[in-house]
C-alpha positions as YAML, in Angstrom:
chain: A
units: angstrom
residues:
- id: 1
  name: MET
  ca: [-30.31, 42.69, -30.43]
- id: 2
  name: VAL
  ca: [-32.21, 44.19, -33.37]
- id: 3
  name: ASP
  ca: [-32.21, 41.80, -36.34]
- id: 4
  name: ASN
  ca: [-33.35, 44.25, -38.99]
- id: 5
  name: LEU
  ca: [-31.62, 47.61, -39.37]
- id: 6
  name: LEU
  ca: [-34.52, 48.89, -41.49]
- id: 7
  name: GLU
  ca: [-38.00, 47.40, -41.35]
- id: 8
  name: ILE
  ca: [-40.83, 48.72, -43.53]
- id: 9
  name: LYS
  ca: [-44.31, 47.40, -42.75]
- id: 10
  name: GLY
  ca: [-47.26, 47.95, -45.11]
- id: 11
  name: LEU
  ca: [-46.04, 51.41, -46.11]
- id: 12
  name: CYS
  ca: [-48.43, 53.54, -48.16]
- id: 13
  name: ALA
  ca: [-47.44, 57.09, -49.11]
- id: 14
  name: GLY
  ca: [-47.96, 59.78, -51.71]
- id: 15
  name: ILE
  ca: [-48.04, 63.47, -52.56]
- id: 16
  name: GLY
  ca: [-51.23, 65.38, -51.76]
- id: 17
  name: GLU
  ca: [-54.15, 63.21, -52.86]
- id: 18
  name: LYS
  ca: [-51.99, 61.08, -55.17]
- id: 19
  name: SER
  ca: [-51.16, 57.61, -53.84]
- id: 20
  name: ILE
  ca: [-47.71, 56.40, -54.97]
- id: 21
  name: LEU
  ca: [-46.40, 53.70, -52.61]
- id: 22
  name: LYS
  ca: [-48.80, 50.85, -51.94]
- id: 23
  name: ASN
  ca: [-48.25, 48.34, -49.12]
- id: 24
  name: ILE
  ca: [-44.44, 48.26, -49.23]
- id: 25
  name: ASN
  ca: [-42.80, 45.61, -47.04]
- id: 26
  name: LEU
  ca: [-39.01, 45.50, -46.91]
- id: 27
  name: ASN
  ca: [-36.34, 44.45, -44.40]
- id: 28
  name: ILE
  ca: [-32.65, 45.38, -44.56]
- id: 29
  name: LYS
  ca: [-30.07, 43.95, -42.15]
- id: 30
  name: LYS
  ca: [-26.73, 45.47, -41.20]
- id: 31
  name: GLY
  ca: [-24.18, 45.23, -44.00]
- id: 32
  name: GLU
  ca: [-26.64, 44.10, -46.67]
- id: 33
  name: VAL
  ca: [-26.78, 45.55, -50.18]
- id: 34
  name: HIS
  ca: [-30.27, 45.91, -51.63]
- id: 35
  name: VAL
  ca: [-31.00, 47.15, -55.15]
- id: 36
  name: LEU
  ca: [-34.31, 48.72, -56.18]
- id: 37
  name: LEU
  ca: [-35.17, 48.51, -59.88]
- id: 38
  name: GLY
  ca: [-38.24, 49.57, -61.80]
- id: 39
  name: PRO
  ca: [-39.52, 51.62, -64.73]
- id: 40
  name: ASN
  ca: [-39.79, 55.41, -64.63]
- id: 41
  name: GLY
  ca: [-42.60, 56.61, -62.38]
- id: 42
  name: ALA
  ca: [-42.70, 53.41, -60.36]
- id: 43
  name: GLY
  ca: [-42.13, 55.20, -57.04]
- id: 44
  name: LYS
  ca: [-38.45, 54.39, -56.42]
- id: 45
  name: SER
  ca: [-37.36, 57.91, -55.51]
- id: 46
  name: THR
  ca: [-40.59, 58.39, -53.53]
- id: 47
  name: LEU
  ca: [-39.58, 55.47, -51.32]
- id: 48
  name: GLY
  ca: [-36.18, 57.06, -50.67]
- id: 49
  name: TYR
  ca: [-37.65, 60.46, -49.83]
- id: 50
  name: THR
  ca: [-40.31, 58.89, -47.62]
- id: 51
  name: LEU
  ca: [-37.70, 56.91, -45.69]
- id: 52
  name: MET
  ca: [-35.78, 60.15, -45.10]
- id: 53
  name: GLY
  ca: [-38.91, 61.94, -43.85]
- id: 54
  name: SER
  ca: [-39.33, 64.51, -46.61]
- id: 55
  name: PRO
  ca: [-42.37, 66.66, -45.66]
- id: 56
  name: GLU
  ca: [-43.48, 66.62, -49.31]
- id: 57
  name: TYR
  ca: [-44.43, 62.95, -49.00]
- id: 58
  name: LYS
  ca: [-47.23, 61.89, -46.67]
- id: 59
  name: VAL
  ca: [-47.41, 58.45, -45.08]
- id: 60
  name: THR
  ca: [-51.03, 57.30, -45.13]
- id: 61
  name: ASP
  ca: [-50.53, 53.83, -43.68]
- id: 62
  name: GLY
  ca: [-47.86, 51.50, -42.37]
- id: 63
  name: GLN
  ca: [-44.71, 51.98, -40.28]
- id: 64
  name: ILE
  ca: [-40.97, 52.50, -40.71]
- id: 65
  name: PHE
  ca: [-38.58, 51.13, -38.08]
- id: 66
  name: PHE
  ca: [-34.87, 51.94, -38.02]
- id: 67
  name: ALA
  ca: [-32.42, 50.41, -35.54]
- id: 68
  name: GLY
  ca: [-35.42, 49.22, -33.54]
- id: 69
  name: GLN
  ca: [-37.13, 52.63, -33.33]
- id: 70
  name: ASP
  ca: [-40.38, 53.65, -34.98]
- id: 71
  name: ILE
  ca: [-39.36, 56.63, -37.12]
- id: 72
  name: THR
  ca: [-42.59, 56.92, -39.16]
- id: 73
  name: GLU
  ca: [-43.34, 60.37, -37.75]
- id: 74
  name: GLU
  ca: [-39.78, 61.50, -37.01]
- id: 75
  name: ALA
  ca: [-38.23, 64.55, -38.67]
- id: 76
  name: THR
  ca: [-35.43, 64.19, -41.21]
- id: 77
  name: ASP
  ca: [-32.72, 65.43, -38.84]
- id: 78
  name: LYS
  ca: [-33.64, 62.81, -36.24]
- id: 79
  name: ARG
  ca: [-33.41, 60.09, -38.88]
- id: 80
  name: ALA
  ca: [-30.01, 61.36, -39.98]
- id: 81
  name: LYS
  ca: [-28.75, 61.33, -36.39]
- id: 82
  name: LEU
  ca: [-29.86, 57.70, -36.09]
- id: 83
  name: GLY
  ca: [-27.73, 56.81, -39.11]
- id: 84
  name: LEU
  ca: [-29.84, 57.26, -42.25]
- id: 85
  name: PHE
  ca: [-28.32, 58.99, -45.29]
- id: 86
  name: MET
  ca: [-29.57, 59.71, -48.80]
- id: 87
  name: SER
  ca: [-27.57, 60.66, -51.88]
- id: 88
  name: PHE
  ca: [-29.84, 62.64, -54.20]
- id: 89
  name: GLN
  ca: [-30.38, 62.07, -57.90]
- id: 90
  name: GLU
  ca: [-30.12, 65.83, -58.46]
- id: 91
  name: PRO
  ca: [-28.07, 67.36, -55.61]
- id: 92
  name: LEU
  ca: [-29.08, 70.89, -54.63]
- id: 93
  name: GLU
  ca: [-26.83, 73.92, -54.86]
- id: 94
  name: VAL
  ca: [-26.49, 75.77, -51.53]
- id: 95
  name: PRO
  ca: [-24.87, 79.22, -51.81]
- id: 96
  name: GLY
  ca: [-23.25, 80.70, -48.73]
- id: 97
  name: ILE
  ca: [-21.84, 77.54, -47.14]
- id: 98
  name: SER
  ca: [-18.73, 75.75, -48.30]
- id: 99
  name: LEU
  ca: [-18.60, 72.00, -48.91]
- id: 100
  name: GLU
  ca: [-16.11, 71.63, -46.04]
- id: 101
  name: SER
  ca: [-18.24, 73.65, -43.59]
- id: 102
  name: PHE
  ca: [-21.36, 71.73, -44.56]
- id: 103
  name: ILE
  ca: [-19.77, 68.33, -43.96]
- id: 104
  name: ARG
  ca: [-18.17, 69.46, -40.68]
- id: 105
  name: ALA
  ca: [-21.46, 70.90, -39.38]
- id: 106
  name: SER
  ca: [-23.33, 67.76, -40.45]
- id: 107
  name: LEU
  ca: [-20.77, 65.55, -38.71]
- id: 108
  name: GLN
  ca: [-21.13, 67.52, -35.48]
- id: 109
  name: GLN
  ca: [-24.92, 67.28, -35.65]
- id: 110
  name: VAL
  ca: [-24.87, 63.53, -36.32]
- id: 111
  name: THR
  ca: [-22.26, 62.62, -33.69]
- id: 112
  name: GLY
  ca: [-23.19, 65.27, -31.14]
- id: 113
  name: GLU
  ca: [-19.48, 65.89, -30.61]
- id: 114
  name: LYS
  ca: [-17.17, 68.78, -31.48]
- id: 115
  name: VAL
  ca: [-15.12, 68.01, -34.58]
- id: 116
  name: LYS
  ca: [-11.41, 68.88, -34.30]
- id: 117
  name: LEU
  ca: [-10.55, 70.99, -37.31]
- id: 118
  name: PHE
  ca: [-7.05, 69.69, -38.14]
- id: 119
  name: ALA
  ca: [-7.97, 66.00, -37.95]
- id: 120
  name: PHE
  ca: [-11.17, 66.65, -39.90]
- id: 121
  name: GLN
  ca: [-9.37, 68.50, -42.70]
- id: 122
  name: LYS
  ca: [-6.77, 65.77, -42.95]
- id: 123
  name: GLU
  ca: [-9.42, 63.06, -43.32]
- id: 124
  name: LEU
  ca: [-11.40, 65.23, -45.75]
- id: 125
  name: GLU
  ca: [-8.38, 65.68, -48.03]
- id: 126
  name: LYS
  ca: [-7.58, 61.97, -47.90]
- id: 127
  name: THR
  ca: [-11.16, 61.13, -48.86]
- id: 128
  name: MET
  ca: [-11.18, 63.69, -51.65]
- id: 129
  name: ASP
  ca: [-8.03, 62.08, -53.05]
- id: 130
  name: LEU
  ca: [-9.85, 58.74, -53.14]
- id: 131
  name: LEU
  ca: [-12.55, 60.39, -55.25]
- id: 132
  name: ASP
  ca: [-10.09, 62.27, -57.47]
- id: 133
  name: MET
  ca: [-11.50, 65.60, -56.26]
- id: 134
  name: ASN
  ca: [-9.44, 68.77, -56.30]
- id: 135
  name: HIS
  ca: [-9.00, 70.01, -52.72]
- id: 136
  name: LYS
  ca: [-10.16, 73.48, -53.80]
- id: 137
  name: TYR
  ca: [-13.72, 72.12, -54.07]
- id: 138
  name: ALA
  ca: [-13.80, 71.98, -50.25]
- id: 139
  name: GLU
  ca: [-13.66, 75.78, -50.15]
- id: 140
  name: ARG
  ca: [-16.38, 76.32, -52.76]
- id: 141
  name: ASP
  ca: [-20.07, 76.83, -51.99]
- id: 142
  name: LEU
  ca: [-21.87, 73.49, -51.74]
- id: 143
  name: ASN
  ca: [-22.44, 72.18, -55.29]
- id: 144
  name: VAL
  ca: [-22.57, 75.73, -56.72]
- id: 145
  name: GLY
  ca: [-21.07, 75.64, -60.21]
- id: 146
  name: PHE
  ca: [-20.13, 71.97, -59.81]
- id: 147
  name: SER
  ca: [-20.45, 69.73, -62.87]
- id: 148
  name: GLY
  ca: [-22.88, 66.81, -62.68]
- id: 149
  name: GLY
  ca: [-20.01, 64.44, -61.94]
- id: 150
  name: GLU
  ca: [-18.53, 66.69, -59.23]
- id: 151
  name: LYS
  ca: [-21.95, 66.97, -57.56]
- id: 152
  name: LYS
  ca: [-22.20, 63.18, -57.42]
- id: 153
  name: LYS
  ca: [-18.67, 62.95, -56.02]
- id: 154
  name: SER
  ca: [-19.67, 65.57, -53.43]
- id: 155
  name: GLU
  ca: [-22.53, 63.30, -52.33]
- id: 156
  name: ILE
  ca: [-20.22, 60.28, -52.01]
- id: 157
  name: LEU
  ca: [-17.70, 62.45, -50.12]
- id: 158
  name: GLN
  ca: [-20.43, 63.23, -47.59]
- id: 159
  name: LEU
  ca: [-21.28, 59.52, -47.38]
- id: 160
  name: LEU
  ca: [-17.67, 58.58, -46.62]
- id: 161
  name: MET
  ca: [-17.21, 61.34, -44.04]
- id: 162
  name: LEU
  ca: [-20.52, 60.85, -42.21]
- id: 163
  name: LYS
  ca: [-20.35, 57.01, -42.17]
- id: 164
  name: PRO
  ca: [-24.11, 56.33, -41.81]
- id: 165
  name: LYS
  ca: [-25.55, 52.95, -40.87]
- id: 166
  name: LEU
  ca: [-27.71, 52.85, -44.01]
- id: 167
  name: ALA
  ca: [-27.16, 54.81, -47.22]
- id: 168
  name: ILE
  ca: [-29.89, 55.29, -49.82]
- id: 169
  name: LEU
  ca: [-28.33, 56.07, -53.20]
- id: 170
  name: ASP
  ca: [-30.87, 57.52, -55.62]
- id: 171
  name: GLU
  ca: [-29.47, 57.00, -59.13]
- id: 172
  name: THR
  ca: [-26.07, 58.28, -58.07]
- id: 173
  name: ASP
  ca: [-24.61, 56.97, -61.34]
- id: 174
  name: SER
  ca: [-27.09, 58.72, -63.66]
- id: 175
  name: GLY
  ca: [-25.61, 61.14, -66.17]
- id: 176
  name: LEU
  ca: [-22.02, 60.14, -65.42]
- id: 177
  name: ASP
  ca: [-19.39, 59.06, -67.91]
- id: 178
  name: VAL
  ca: [-17.51, 55.78, -67.51]
- id: 179
  name: ASP
  ca: [-14.61, 57.27, -65.56]
- id: 180
  name: ALA
  ca: [-16.90, 59.15, -63.15]
- id: 181
  name: VAL
  ca: [-18.98, 56.01, -62.53]
- id: 182
  name: ARG
  ca: [-15.80, 54.09, -61.79]
- id: 183
  name: THR
  ca: [-14.72, 56.73, -59.26]
- id: 184
  name: VAL
  ca: [-18.13, 56.90, -57.58]
- id: 185
  name: SER
  ca: [-18.25, 53.08, -57.43]
- id: 186
  name: LYS
  ca: [-14.82, 53.10, -55.75]
- id: 187
  name: GLY
  ca: [-16.20, 55.49, -53.14]
- id: 188
  name: VAL
  ca: [-19.27, 53.34, -52.50]
- id: 189
  name: GLN
  ca: [-17.04, 50.28, -52.14]
- id: 190
  name: ALA
  ca: [-14.80, 52.15, -49.69]
- id: 191
  name: TYR
  ca: [-17.85, 53.07, -47.59]
- id: 192
  name: LYS
  ca: [-18.93, 49.43, -47.53]
- id: 193
  name: GLU
  ca: [-15.50, 48.16, -46.53]
- id: 194
  name: SER
  ca: [-14.81, 50.81, -43.87]
- id: 195
  name: THR
  ca: [-18.17, 50.78, -42.11]
- id: 196
  name: ASP
  ca: [-19.95, 47.54, -43.10]
- id: 197
  name: GLY
  ca: [-22.89, 49.86, -43.65]
- id: 198
  name: ALA
  ca: [-26.05, 48.79, -45.46]
- id: 199
  name: LEU
  ca: [-27.02, 50.11, -48.88]
- id: 200
  name: LEU
  ca: [-30.32, 50.63, -50.69]
- id: 201
  name: ILE
  ca: [-29.32, 51.45, -54.26]
- id: 202
  name: ILE
  ca: [-31.95, 52.91, -56.60]
- id: 203
  name: THR
  ca: [-30.71, 52.64, -60.16]
- id: 204
  name: HIS
  ca: [-31.51, 52.10, -63.84]
- id: 205
  name: SER
  ca: [-27.95, 51.02, -64.59]
- id: 206
  name: THR
  ca: [-25.84, 48.14, -63.29]
- id: 207
  name: ARG
  ca: [-22.47, 49.87, -63.68]
- id: 208
  name: ILE
  ca: [-22.34, 51.09, -60.07]
- id: 209
  name: LEU
  ca: [-23.02, 47.53, -58.85]
- id: 210
  name: GLU
  ca: [-20.03, 45.87, -60.52]
- id: 211
  name: SER
  ca: [-17.76, 46.09, -57.46]
- id: 212
  name: LEU
  ca: [-20.45, 45.20, -54.92]
- id: 213
  name: LYS
  ca: [-21.90, 41.91, -53.72]
- id: 214
  name: VAL
  ca: [-25.66, 42.41, -54.06]
- id: 215
  name: ASP
  ca: [-27.75, 40.51, -51.51]
- id: 216
  name: TYR
  ca: [-31.28, 41.30, -52.72]
- id: 217
  name: VAL
  ca: [-32.90, 42.91, -55.74]
- id: 218
  name: HIS
  ca: [-36.45, 44.30, -55.60]
- id: 219
  name: ILE
  ca: [-38.56, 45.27, -58.58]
- id: 220
  name: LEU
  ca: [-40.95, 48.16, -57.95]
- id: 221
  name: VAL
  ca: [-43.82, 48.72, -60.38]
- id: 222
  name: ASN
  ca: [-46.70, 51.18, -59.92]
- id: 223
  name: GLY
  ca: [-45.92, 51.56, -56.22]
- id: 224
  name: HIS
  ca: [-45.79, 47.81, -55.53]
- id: 225
  name: ILE
  ca: [-42.78, 45.57, -54.93]
- id: 226
  name: VAL
  ca: [-43.73, 42.88, -57.43]
- id: 227
  name: HIS
  ca: [-40.68, 40.63, -57.23]
- id: 228
  name: THR
  ca: [-37.64, 40.04, -54.99]
- id: 229
  name: GLY
  ca: [-34.61, 37.91, -55.79]
- id: 230
  name: ASP
  ca: [-30.87, 37.62, -55.32]
- id: 231
  name: GLY
  ca: [-28.16, 39.50, -57.20]
- id: 232
  name: SER
  ca: [-28.67, 37.41, -60.35]
- id: 233
  name: LEU
  ca: [-32.02, 39.17, -60.87]
- id: 234
  name: VAL
  ca: [-30.14, 42.25, -62.11]
- id: 235
  name: GLU
  ca: [-28.91, 40.40, -65.19]
- id: 236
  name: LYS
  ca: [-32.33, 38.87, -65.81]
- id: 237
  name: VAL
  ca: [-33.89, 42.34, -65.87]
- id: 238
  name: ASN
  ca: [-31.14, 43.57, -68.18]
- id: 239
  name: GLU
  ca: [-31.84, 40.74, -70.60]
- id: 240
  name: GLU
  ca: [-35.62, 40.41, -70.35]
- id: 241
  name: GLY
  ca: [-36.95, 43.73, -69.04]
- id: 242
  name: PHE
  ca: [-39.56, 44.23, -66.31]
- id: 243
  name: ASP
  ca: [-42.70, 42.98, -68.02]
- id: 244
  name: LYS
  ca: [-42.39, 39.28, -67.15]
- id: 245
  name: PHE
  ca: [-42.14, 40.11, -63.42]
- id: 246
  name: ILE
  ca: [-45.32, 42.21, -63.30]
- id: 247
  name: PRO
  ca: [-48.42, 40.30, -62.05]
- id: 248
  name: GLN
  ca: [-51.42, 40.40, -64.36]
- id: 249
  name: GLU
  ca: [-53.59, 42.11, -61.75]
- id: 250
  name: ILE
  ca: [-51.18, 45.07, -61.65]
- id: 251
  name: LYS
  ca: [-51.14, 45.25, -65.44]
- id: 252
  name: ASP
  ca: [-54.96, 45.26, -65.41]
- id: 253
  name: ALA
  ca: [-55.04, 47.97, -62.72]
- id: 254
  name: GLU
  ca: [-52.63, 50.14, -64.73]
- id: 255
  name: ARG
  ca: [-54.77, 49.73, -67.84]
- id: 256
  name: LYS
  ca: [-57.91, 50.75, -65.92]
- id: 257
  name: GLU
  ca: [-56.11, 53.80, -64.49]
- id: 258
  name: LYS
  ca: [-55.05, 54.89, -67.97]
- id: 259
  name: LEU
  ca: [-58.57, 54.39, -69.35]
- id: 260
  name: ALA
  ca: [-60.09, 56.32, -66.44]
- id: 261
  name: LEU
  ca: [-57.59, 59.17, -66.93]
- id: 262
  name: ALA
  ca: [-58.30, 59.28, -70.66]
- id: 263
  name: ALA
  ca: [-62.07, 59.37, -70.00]
- id: 264
  name: LYS
  ca: [-61.61, 62.17, -67.45]
- id: 265
  name: GLU
  ca: [-59.51, 64.22, -69.87]
- id: 266
  name: ALA
  ca: [-62.08, 63.70, -72.62]
- id: 267
  name: MET
  ca: [-64.92, 64.88, -70.36]
- id: 268
  name: GLU
  ca: [-62.94, 67.95, -69.32]
- id: 269
  name: ALA
  ca: [-62.28, 68.75, -72.98]
- id: 270
  name: VAL
  ca: [-66.01, 68.47, -73.75]
- id: 271
  name: LYS
  ca: [-66.90, 70.75, -70.81]
- id: 272
  name: LYS
  ca: [-64.31, 73.32, -71.88]
- id: 273
  name: ALA
  ca: [-65.56, 73.28, -75.47]
- id: 274
  name: SER
  ca: [-69.12, 73.71, -74.26]
- id: 275
  name: VAL
  ca: [-68.21, 76.69, -72.06]
- id: 276
  name: ASN
  ca: [-66.34, 78.30, -74.94]
- id: 277
  name: GLY
  ca: [-69.35, 77.86, -77.21]
- id: 278
  name: VAL
  ca: [-67.68, 75.39, -79.53]
- id: 279
  name: LEU
  ca: [-70.42, 72.80, -78.96]
...
């Protein structure tokens, strides 16, 4: 029996020549709720995209195991079929395919079985009611012309219909009003109760966490997980910020990076001025 649903070992990744994630180690068991916090630019979304196998992000070291399989080099569709799901911070608009058709096709790909139309539509409508979504949205092109709140509900609708083993929610609550957050939170809670699925929630806010029992909280700073604690860590961060959890060596490294960048920019400015005959 596999103990860890997701196991990340020494993961390093980035975009092009830029290193973003640095020696990430993280284990998530079935049914657990993990929260990832950190300042802007820390690498939180990068971790989500890397776990899903986005070709934009390159793994330079380490391994990712899911349900006992090494998926470090696997394509995104293979990861989805194994039970990985990601709700995007800014969902894409996809003209030419309806929300209903997209979910039905995705469900057939994930399960490998033909989806019976009547039963599927009945469950889809029931799930849309849970999310206070007008049934007409099922007929509309995926996310095209949807408001920010409706796009986020669309993502949670997909989560509830596909029933993955692990869902990565990338700031699903960002930009939503109080009522929309409450509805999305209800959907996330329904997923948890109906599937006992695991969650990795990337967020700046704690509103989406109010109805969930959080098992672990991780603080990511400059590509490093600098602190891990239980659910009470969320309130500590709310009250005290991130600074006290950041090791001095990381603060020193960030300062050196900023100084080196400033020096590089200054040298480039001097070279440009010289070429233009200013100096």
